[in-house]
PDB file of N, CA, C and O in Angstrom:
ATOM      1  N   UNK A   1       0.814  -1.179   0.000  1.00  0.00           N
ATOM      2  CA  UNK A   1       0.000   0.000   0.000  1.00  0.00           C
ATOM      3  C   UNK A   1       0.865   1.253   0.000  1.00  0.00           C
ATOM      4  O   UNK A   1       0.456   2.279  -0.545  1.00  0.00           O
ATOM      5  N   UNK A   2       2.041   1.193   0.595  1.00  0.00           N
ATOM      6  CA  UNK A   2       2.916   2.351   0.620  1.00  0.00           C
ATOM      7  C   UNK A   2       3.435   2.677  -0.776  1.00  0.00           C
ATOM      8  O   UNK A   2       3.847   3.809  -1.029  1.00  0.00           O
ATOM      9  N   UNK A   3       3.423   1.700  -1.690  1.00  0.00           N
ATOM     10  CA  UNK A   3       3.866   1.973  -3.048  1.00  0.00           C
ATOM     11  C   UNK A   3       2.852   2.855  -3.771  1.00  0.00           C
ATOM     12  O   UNK A   3       3.231   3.672  -4.609  1.00  0.00           O
ATOM     13  N   UNK A   4       1.580   2.699  -3.458  1.00  0.00           N
ATOM     14  CA  UNK A   4       0.543   3.501  -4.109  1.00  0.00           C
ATOM     15  C   UNK A   4       0.444   4.904  -3.509  1.00  0.00           C
ATOM     16  O   UNK A   4       0.191   5.883  -4.212  1.00  0.00           O
ATOM     17  N   UNK A   5       0.648   4.974  -2.210  1.00  0.00           N
ATOM     18  CA  UNK A   5       0.516   6.265  -1.525  1.00  0.00           C
ATOM     19  C   UNK A   5       1.785   6.553  -0.741  1.00  0.00           C
ATOM     20  O   UNK A   5       1.876   6.198   0.434  1.00  0.00           O
ATOM     21  N   UNK A   6       2.747   7.179  -1.358  1.00  0.00           N
ATOM     22  CA  UNK A   6       3.980   7.495  -0.629  1.00  0.00           C
ATOM     23  C   UNK A   6       3.696   8.515   0.475  1.00  0.00           C
ATOM     24  O   UNK A   6       2.698   9.236   0.436  1.00  0.00           O
ATOM     25  N   UNK A   7       4.586   8.556   1.446  1.00  0.00           N
ATOM     26  CA  UNK A   7       4.415   9.440   2.601  1.00  0.00           C
ATOM     27  C   UNK A   7       4.314  10.907   2.193  1.00  0.00           C
ATOM     28  O   UNK A   7       3.519  11.652   2.766  1.00  0.00           O
ATOM     29  N   UNK A   8       5.097  11.325   1.224  1.00  0.00           N
ATOM     30  CA  UNK A   8       5.072  12.735   0.825  1.00  0.00           C
ATOM     31  C   UNK A   8       3.698  13.121   0.281  1.00  0.00           C
ATOM     32  O   UNK A   8       3.222  14.229   0.531  1.00  0.00           O
ATOM     33  N   UNK A   9       3.067  12.227  -0.451  1.00  0.00           N
ATOM     34  CA  UNK A   9       1.733  12.523  -0.982  1.00  0.00           C
ATOM     35  C   UNK A   9       0.717  12.581   0.152  1.00  0.00           C
ATOM     36  O   UNK A   9      -0.186  13.418   0.133  1.00  0.00           O
ATOM     37  N   UNK A  10       0.856  11.708   1.127  1.00  0.00           N
ATOM     38  CA  UNK A  10      -0.068  11.699   2.258  1.00  0.00           C
ATOM     39  C   UNK A  10       0.042  12.996   3.055  1.00  0.00           C
ATOM     40  O   UNK A  10      -0.969  13.555   3.480  1.00  0.00           O
ATOM     41  N   UNK A  11       1.247  13.465   3.253  1.00  0.00           N
ATOM     42  CA  UNK A  11       1.451  14.695   4.005  1.00  0.00           C
ATOM     43  C   UNK A  11       0.903  15.886   3.231  1.00  0.00           C
ATOM     44  O   UNK A  11       0.220  16.730   3.810  1.00  0.00           O
ATOM     45  N   UNK A  12       1.186  15.970   1.938  1.00  0.00           N
ATOM     46  CA  UNK A  12       0.691  17.095   1.153  1.00  0.00           C
ATOM     47  C   UNK A  12      -0.828  17.053   1.046  1.00  0.00           C
ATOM     48  O   UNK A  12      -1.482  18.096   1.062  1.00  0.00           O
ATOM     49  N   UNK A  13      -1.390  15.854   0.937  1.00  0.00           N
ATOM     50  CA  UNK A  13      -2.840  15.727   0.877  1.00  0.00           C
ATOM     51  C   UNK A  13      -3.460  16.184   2.199  1.00  0.00           C
ATOM     52  O   UNK A  13      -4.466  16.892   2.204  1.00  0.00           O
ATOM     53  N   UNK A  14      -2.860  15.779   3.312  1.00  0.00           N
ATOM     54  CA  UNK A  14      -3.350  16.175   4.621  1.00  0.00           C
ATOM     55  C   UNK A  14      -3.234  17.688   4.790  1.00  0.00           C
ATOM     56  O   UNK A  14      -4.130  18.329   5.339  1.00  0.00           O
ATOM     57  N   UNK A  15      -2.135  18.247   4.319  1.00  0.00           N
ATOM     58  CA  UNK A  15      -1.926  19.692   4.412  1.00  0.00           C
ATOM     59  C   UNK A  15      -2.949  20.438   3.564  1.00  0.00           C
ATOM     60  O   UNK A  15      -3.486  21.461   3.990  1.00  0.00           O
ATOM     61  N   UNK A  16      -3.219  19.930   2.365  1.00  0.00           N
ATOM     62  CA  UNK A  16      -4.201  20.607   1.512  1.00  0.00           C
ATOM     63  C   UNK A  16      -5.588  20.555   2.133  1.00  0.00           C
ATOM     64  O   UNK A  16      -6.358  21.506   1.999  1.00  0.00           O
ATOM     65  N   UNK A  17      -5.922  19.449   2.816  1.00  0.00           N
ATOM     66  CA  UNK A  17      -7.210  19.378   3.502  1.00  0.00           C
ATOM     67  C   UNK A  17      -7.259  20.389   4.644  1.00  0.00           C
ATOM     68  O   UNK A  17      -8.297  21.000   4.896  1.00  0.00           O
ATOM     69  N   UNK A  18      -6.140  20.562   5.327  1.00  0.00           N
ATOM     70  CA  UNK A  18      -6.109  21.550   6.412  1.00  0.00           C
ATOM     71  C   UNK A  18      -6.278  22.955   5.865  1.00  0.00           C
ATOM     72  O   UNK A  18      -6.990  23.773   6.447  1.00  0.00           O
ATOM     73  N   UNK A  19      -5.621  23.237   4.744  1.00  0.00           N
ATOM     74  CA  UNK A  19      -5.728  24.563   4.132  1.00  0.00           C
ATOM     75  C   UNK A  19      -7.161  24.800   3.672  1.00  0.00           C
ATOM     76  O   UNK A  19      -7.710  25.879   3.893  1.00  0.00           O
ATOM     77  N   UNK A  20      -7.767  23.812   3.040  1.00  0.00           N
ATOM     78  CA  UNK A  20      -9.152  23.953   2.594  1.00  0.00           C
ATOM     79  C   UNK A  20     -10.086  24.119   3.781  1.00  0.00           C
ATOM     80  O   UNK A  20     -11.019  24.922   3.743  1.00  0.00           O
ATOM     81  N   UNK A  21      -9.828  23.356   4.833  1.00  0.00           N
ATOM     82  CA  UNK A  21     -10.644  23.476   6.040  1.00  0.00           C
ATOM     83  C   UNK A  21     -10.531  24.847   6.658  1.00  0.00           C
ATOM     84  O   UNK A  21     -11.528  25.424   7.091  1.00  0.00           O
ATOM     85  N   UNK A  22      -9.315  25.374   6.704  1.00  0.00           N
ATOM     86  CA  UNK A  22      -9.103  26.715   7.256  1.00  0.00           C
ATOM     87  C   UNK A  22      -9.800  27.770   6.410  1.00  0.00           C
ATOM     88  O   UNK A  22     -10.419  28.690   6.946  1.00  0.00           O
ATOM     89  N   UNK A  23      -9.702  27.640   5.077  1.00  0.00           N
ATOM     90  CA  UNK A  23     -10.360  28.604   4.193  1.00  0.00           C
ATOM     91  C   UNK A  23     -11.873  28.552   4.369  1.00  0.00           C
ATOM     92  O   UNK A  23     -12.537  29.589   4.379  1.00  0.00           O
ATOM     93  N   UNK A  24     -12.415  27.346   4.508  1.00  0.00           N
ATOM     94  CA  UNK A  24     -13.847  27.198   4.718  1.00  0.00           C
ATOM     95  C   UNK A  24     -14.251  27.818   6.052  1.00  0.00           C
ATOM     96  O   UNK A  24     -15.273  28.500   6.131  1.00  0.00           O
ATOM     97  N   UNK A  25     -13.465  27.591   7.092  1.00  0.00           N
ATOM     98  CA  UNK A  25     -13.729  28.160   8.417  1.00  0.00           C
ATOM     99  C   UNK A  25     -13.675  29.683   8.352  1.00  0.00           C
ATOM    100  O   UNK A  25     -14.533  30.366   8.912  1.00  0.00           O
ATOM    101  N   UNK A  26     -12.666  30.209   7.667  1.00  0.00           N
ATOM    102  CA  UNK A  26     -12.507  31.659   7.544  1.00  0.00           C
ATOM    103  C   UNK A  26     -13.686  32.251   6.777  1.00  0.00           C
ATOM    104  O   UNK A  26     -14.187  33.317   7.138  1.00  0.00           O
ATOM    105  N   UNK A  27     -14.129  31.576   5.732  1.00  0.00           N
ATOM    106  CA  UNK A  27     -15.269  32.044   4.950  1.00  0.00           C
ATOM    107  C   UNK A  27     -16.530  32.046   5.795  1.00  0.00           C
ATOM    108  O   UNK A  27     -17.323  32.985   5.727  1.00  0.00           O
ATOM    109  N   UNK A  28     -16.722  31.001   6.592  1.00  0.00           N
ATOM    110  CA  UNK A  28     -17.906  30.943   7.451  1.00  0.00           C
ATOM    111  C   UNK A  28     -17.907  32.082   8.452  1.00  0.00           C
ATOM    112  O   UNK A  28     -18.951  32.686   8.702  1.00  0.00           O
ATOM    113  N   UNK A  29     -16.746  32.384   9.031  1.00  0.00           N
ATOM    114  CA  UNK A  29     -16.647  33.478   9.993  1.00  0.00           C
ATOM    115  C   UNK A  29     -16.956  34.811   9.310  1.00  0.00           C
ATOM    116  O   UNK A  29     -17.671  35.644   9.868  1.00  0.00           O
ATOM    117  N   UNK A  30     -16.423  35.014   8.110  1.00  0.00           N
ATOM    118  CA  UNK A  30     -16.681  36.259   7.386  1.00  0.00           C
ATOM    119  C   UNK A  30     -18.160  36.404   7.058  1.00  0.00           C
ATOM    120  O   UNK A  30     -18.723  37.492   7.188  1.00  0.00           O
ATOM    121  N   UNK A  31     -18.790  35.319   6.635  1.00  0.00           N
ATOM    122  CA  UNK A  31     -20.221  35.362   6.317  1.00  0.00           C
ATOM    123  C   UNK A  31     -21.028  35.637   7.583  1.00  0.00           C
ATOM    124  O   UNK A  31     -22.012  36.376   7.542  1.00  0.00           O
ATOM    125  N   UNK A  32     -20.622  35.054   8.700  1.00  0.00           N
ATOM    126  CA  UNK A  32     -21.308  35.292   9.968  1.00  0.00           C
ATOM    127  C   UNK A  32     -21.224  36.762  10.351  1.00  0.00           C
ATOM    128  O   UNK A  32     -22.232  37.358  10.730  1.00  0.00           O
ATOM    129  N   UNK A  33     -20.046  37.352  10.259  1.00  0.00           N
ATOM    130  CA  UNK A  33     -19.888  38.763  10.598  1.00  0.00           C
ATOM    131  C   UNK A  33     -20.657  39.660   9.639  1.00  0.00           C
ATOM    132  O   UNK A  33     -21.235  40.662  10.062  1.00  0.00           O
ATOM    133  N   UNK A  34     -20.674  39.319   8.362  1.00  0.00           N
ATOM    134  CA  UNK A  34     -21.442  40.116   7.404  1.00  0.00           C
ATOM    135  C   UNK A  34     -22.934  40.034   7.719  1.00  0.00           C
ATOM    136  O   UNK A  34     -23.645  41.036   7.637  1.00  0.00           O
ATOM    137  N   UNK A  35     -23.403  38.855   8.076  1.00  0.00           N
ATOM    138  CA  UNK A  35     -24.809  38.697   8.455  1.00  0.00           C
ATOM    139  C   UNK A  35     -25.149  39.512   9.692  1.00  0.00           C
ATOM    140  O   UNK A  35     -26.189  40.169   9.746  1.00  0.00           O
ATOM    141  N   UNK A  36     -24.265  39.466  10.691  1.00  0.00           N
ATOM    142  CA  UNK A  36     -24.494  40.254  11.899  1.00  0.00           C
ATOM    143  C   UNK A  36     -24.486  41.748  11.600  1.00  0.00           C
ATOM    144  O   UNK A  36     -25.289  42.500  12.152  1.00  0.00           O
ATOM    145  N   UNK A  37     -23.584  42.174  10.732  1.00  0.00           N
ATOM    146  CA  UNK A  37     -23.525  43.574  10.349  1.00  0.00           C
ATOM    147  C   UNK A  37     -24.814  44.001   9.644  1.00  0.00           C
ATOM    148  O   UNK A  37     -25.356  45.070   9.928  1.00  0.00           O
ATOM    149  N   UNK A  38     -25.296  43.177   8.739  1.00  0.00           N
ATOM    150  CA  UNK A  38     -26.539  43.507   8.035  1.00  0.00           C
ATOM    151  C   UNK A  38     -27.726  43.549   8.986  1.00  0.00           C
ATOM    152  O   UNK A  38     -28.594  44.410   8.850  1.00  0.00           O
ATOM    153  N   UNK A  39     -27.774  42.628   9.947  1.00  0.00           N
ATOM    154  CA  UNK A  39     -28.863  42.638  10.924  1.00  0.00           C
ATOM    155  C   UNK A  39     -28.791  43.885  11.804  1.00  0.00           C
ATOM    156  O   UNK A  39     -29.825  44.456  12.148  1.00  0.00           O
ATOM    157  N   UNK A  40     -27.587  44.312  12.169  1.00  0.00           N
ATOM    158  CA  UNK A  40     -27.431  45.526  12.973  1.00  0.00           C
ATOM    159  C   UNK A  40     -27.882  46.753  12.182  1.00  0.00           C
ATOM    160  O   UNK A  40     -28.535  47.639  12.732  1.00  0.00           O
ATOM    161  N   UNK A  41     -27.538  46.808  10.906  1.00  0.00           N
ATOM    162  CA  UNK A  41     -27.973  47.927  10.067  1.00  0.00           C
ATOM    163  C   UNK A  41     -29.490  47.949   9.946  1.00  0.00           C
ATOM    164  O   UNK A  41     -30.105  49.014  10.005  1.00  0.00           O
ATOM    165  N   UNK A  42     -30.092  46.784   9.778  1.00  0.00           N
ATOM    166  CA  UNK A  42     -31.551  46.707   9.688  1.00  0.00           C
ATOM    167  C   UNK A  42     -32.201  47.160  10.989  1.00  0.00           C
ATOM    168  O   UNK A  42     -33.194  47.887  10.965  1.00  0.00           O
ATOM    169  N   UNK A  43     -31.651  46.738  12.123  1.00  0.00           N
ATOM    170  CA  UNK A  43     -32.197  47.141  13.418  1.00  0.00           C
ATOM    171  C   UNK A  43     -32.081  48.643  13.614  1.00  0.00           C
ATOM    172  O   UNK A  43     -33.033  49.284  14.060  1.00  0.00           O
ATOM    173  N   UNK A  44     -30.925  49.215  13.285  1.00  0.00           N
ATOM    174  CA  UNK A  44     -30.758  50.666  13.403  1.00  0.00           C
ATOM    175  C   UNK A  44     -31.707  51.421  12.472  1.00  0.00           C
ATOM    176  O   UNK A  44     -32.217  52.486  12.821  1.00  0.00           O
ATOM    177  N   UNK A  45     -31.930  50.871  11.312  1.00  0.00           N
ATOM    178  CA  UNK A  45     -32.858  51.500  10.371  1.00  0.00           C
ATOM    179  C   UNK A  45     -34.272  51.512  10.945  1.00  0.00           C
ATOM    180  O   UNK A  45     -34.970  52.522  10.857  1.00  0.00           O
ATOM    181  N   UNK A  46     -34.693  50.401  11.528  1.00  0.00           N
ATOM    182  CA  UNK A  46     -36.032  50.336  12.121  1.00  0.00           C
ATOM    183  C   UNK A  46     -36.169  51.306  13.286  1.00  0.00           C
ATOM    184  O   UNK A  46     -37.183  51.990  13.417  1.00  0.00           O
ATOM    185  N   UNK A  47     -35.146  51.361  14.128  1.00  0.00           N
ATOM    186  CA  UNK A  47     -35.182  52.266  15.282  1.00  0.00           C
ATOM    187  C   UNK A  47     -35.218  53.718  14.823  1.00  0.00           C
ATOM    188  O   UNK A  47     -36.009  54.512  15.334  1.00  0.00           O
ATOM    189  N   UNK A  48     -34.381  54.064  13.878  1.00  0.00           N
ATOM    190  CA  UNK A  48     -34.358  55.461  13.414  1.00  0.00           C
ATOM    191  C   UNK A  48     -35.665  55.828  12.728  1.00  0.00           C
ATOM    192  O   UNK A  48     -36.140  56.955  12.869  1.00  0.00           O
ATOM    193  N   UNK A  49     -36.250  54.900  11.992  1.00  0.00           N
ATOM    194  CA  UNK A  49     -37.530  55.172  11.333  1.00  0.00           C
ATOM    195  C   UNK A  49     -38.612  55.446  12.363  1.00  0.00           C
ATOM    196  O   UNK A  49     -39.397  56.381  12.208  1.00  0.00           O
ATOM    197  N   UNK A  50     -38.658  54.636  13.415  1.00  0.00           N
ATOM    198  CA  UNK A  50     -39.689  54.852  14.434  1.00  0.00           C
ATOM    199  C   UNK A  50     -39.458  56.170  15.169  1.00  0.00           C
ATOM    200  O   UNK A  50     -40.422  56.853  15.516  1.00  0.00           O
ATOM    201  N   UNK A  51     -38.206  56.540  15.412  1.00  0.00           N
ATOM    202  CA  UNK A  51     -37.915  57.822  16.074  1.00  0.00           C
ATOM    203  C   UNK A  51     -38.365  58.981  15.195  1.00  0.00           C
ATOM    204  O   UNK A  51     -38.985  59.924  15.687  1.00  0.00           O
ATOM    205  N   UNK A  52     -38.061  58.923  13.901  1.00  0.00           N
ATOM    206  CA  UNK A  52     -38.468  60.003  13.003  1.00  0.00           C
ATOM    207  C   UNK A  52     -39.984  60.083  12.880  1.00  0.00           C
ATOM    208  O   UNK A  52     -40.536  61.179  12.777  1.00  0.00           O
ATOM    209  N   UNK A  53     -40.660  58.946  12.888  1.00  0.00           N
ATOM    210  CA  UNK A  53     -42.126  58.978  12.829  1.00  0.00           C
ATOM    211  C   UNK A  53     -42.695  59.662  14.063  1.00  0.00           C
ATOM    212  O   UNK A  53     -43.630  60.456  13.963  1.00  0.00           O
ATOM    213  N   UNK A  54     -42.129  59.351  15.236  1.00  0.00           N
ATOM    214  CA  UNK A  54     -42.608  59.992  16.472  1.00  0.00           C
ATOM    215  C   UNK A  54     -42.368  61.486  16.427  1.00  0.00           C
ATOM    216  O   UNK A  54     -43.238  62.264  16.819  1.00  0.00           O
ATOM    217  N   UNK A  55     -41.203  61.903  15.955  1.00  0.00           N
ATOM    218  CA  UNK A  55     -40.895  63.328  15.881  1.00  0.00           C
ATOM    219  C   UNK A  55     -41.835  64.034  14.911  1.00  0.00           C
ATOM    220  O   UNK A  55     -42.282  65.151  15.172  1.00  0.00           O
ATOM    221  N   UNK A  56     -42.135  63.378  13.789  1.00  0.00           N
ATOM    222  CA  UNK A  56     -43.046  63.974  12.813  1.00  0.00           C
ATOM    223  C   UNK A  56     -44.449  64.085  13.389  1.00  0.00           C
ATOM    224  O   UNK A  56     -45.133  65.080  13.152  1.00  0.00           O
ATOM    225  N   UNK A  57     -44.894  63.080  14.144  1.00  0.00           N
ATOM    226  CA  UNK A  57     -46.211  63.136  14.763  1.00  0.00           C
ATOM    227  C   UNK A  57     -46.271  64.254  15.794  1.00  0.00           C
ATOM    228  O   UNK A  57     -47.268  64.971  15.883  1.00  0.00           O
ATOM    229  N   UNK A  58     -45.202  64.403  16.575  1.00  0.00           N
ATOM    230  CA  UNK A  58     -45.148  65.473  17.573  1.00  0.00           C
ATOM    231  C   UNK A  58     -45.186  66.842  16.907  1.00  0.00           C
ATOM    232  O   UNK A  58     -45.900  67.742  17.350  1.00  0.00           O
ATOM    233  N   UNK A  59     -44.406  66.987  15.836  1.00  0.00           N
ATOM    234  CA  UNK A  59     -44.419  68.251  15.111  1.00  0.00           C
ATOM    235  C   UNK A  59     -45.788  68.525  14.507  1.00  0.00           C
ATOM    236  O   UNK A  59     -46.272  69.657  14.540  1.00  0.00           O
ATOM    237  N   UNK A  60     -46.406  67.498  13.962  1.00  0.00           N
ATOM    238  CA  UNK A  60     -47.727  67.671  13.347  1.00  0.00           C
ATOM    239  C   UNK A  60     -48.754  68.040  14.409  1.00  0.00           C
ATOM    240  O   UNK A  60     -49.602  68.900  14.165  1.00  0.00           O
ATOM    241  N   UNK A  61     -48.699  67.410  15.586  1.00  0.00           N
ATOM    242  CA  UNK A  61     -49.655  67.726  16.650  1.00  0.00           C
ATOM    243  C   UNK A  61     -49.472  69.158  17.132  1.00  0.00           C
ATOM    244  O   UNK A  61     -50.458  69.861  17.353  1.00  0.00           O
ATOM    245  N   UNK A  62     -48.245  69.599  17.296  1.00  0.00           N
ATOM    246  CA  UNK A  62     -48.011  70.977  17.743  1.00  0.00           C
ATOM    247  C   UNK A  62     -48.462  71.962  16.674  1.00  0.00           C
ATOM    248  O   UNK A  62     -48.950  73.042  17.006  1.00  0.00           O
ATOM    249  N   UNK A  63     -48.312  71.616  15.403  1.00  0.00           N
ATOM    250  CA  UNK A  63     -48.737  72.483  14.321  1.00  0.00           C
ATOM    251  C   UNK A  63     -50.260  72.598  14.302  1.00  0.00           C
ATOM    252  O   UNK A  63     -50.810  73.680  14.099  1.00  0.00           O
ATOM    253  N   UNK A  64     -50.937  71.456  14.519  1.00  0.00           N
ATOM    254  CA  UNK A  64     -52.395  71.461  14.526  1.00  0.00           C
ATOM    255  C   UNK A  64     -52.905  72.275  15.708  1.00  0.00           C
ATOM    256  O   UNK A  64     -53.873  73.021  15.560  1.00  0.00           O
ATOM    257  N   UNK A  65     -52.281  72.152  16.874  1.00  0.00           N
ATOM    258  CA  UNK A  65     -52.693  72.918  18.055  1.00  0.00           C
ATOM    259  C   UNK A  65     -52.478  74.408  17.836  1.00  0.00           C
ATOM    260  O   UNK A  65     -53.263  75.224  18.318  1.00  0.00           O
ATOM    261  N   UNK A  66     -51.439  74.765  17.125  1.00  0.00           N
ATOM    262  CA  UNK A  66     -51.163  76.175  16.852  1.00  0.00           C
ATOM    263  C   UNK A  66     -52.237  76.739  15.936  1.00  0.00           C
ATOM    264  O   UNK A  66     -52.662  77.878  16.126  1.00  0.00           O
ATOM    265  N   UNK A  67     -52.686  75.977  14.949  1.00  0.00           N
ATOM    266  CA  UNK A  67     -53.705  76.436  14.007  1.00  0.00           C
ATOM    267  C   UNK A  67     -55.038  76.611  14.721  1.00  0.00           C
ATOM    268  O   UNK A  67     -55.752  77.580  14.462  1.00  0.00           O
ATOM    269  N   UNK A  68     -55.385  75.689  15.618  1.00  0.00           N
ATOM    270  CA  UNK A  68     -56.671  75.780  16.343  1.00  0.00           C
ATOM    271  C   UNK A  68     -56.649  77.026  17.178  1.00  0.00           C
ATOM    272  O   UNK A  68     -57.619  77.318  17.877  1.00  0.00           O
TER     273      UNK A  68
END
């Protein structure tokens, strides 16, 4: 069996699997952080939208009271 798979090939094959595994792990981490970043942006967008709506309602109510 050692004639078919010399030690040098086994080591390089094992190393290439480690490199591929590391790249896959790194990609997963990057995708996770990008997902978290997008979720944070969405949350901030929702919060800012609700704040602006409240401010607009307050301004509109004060404007209506001034007209009356």
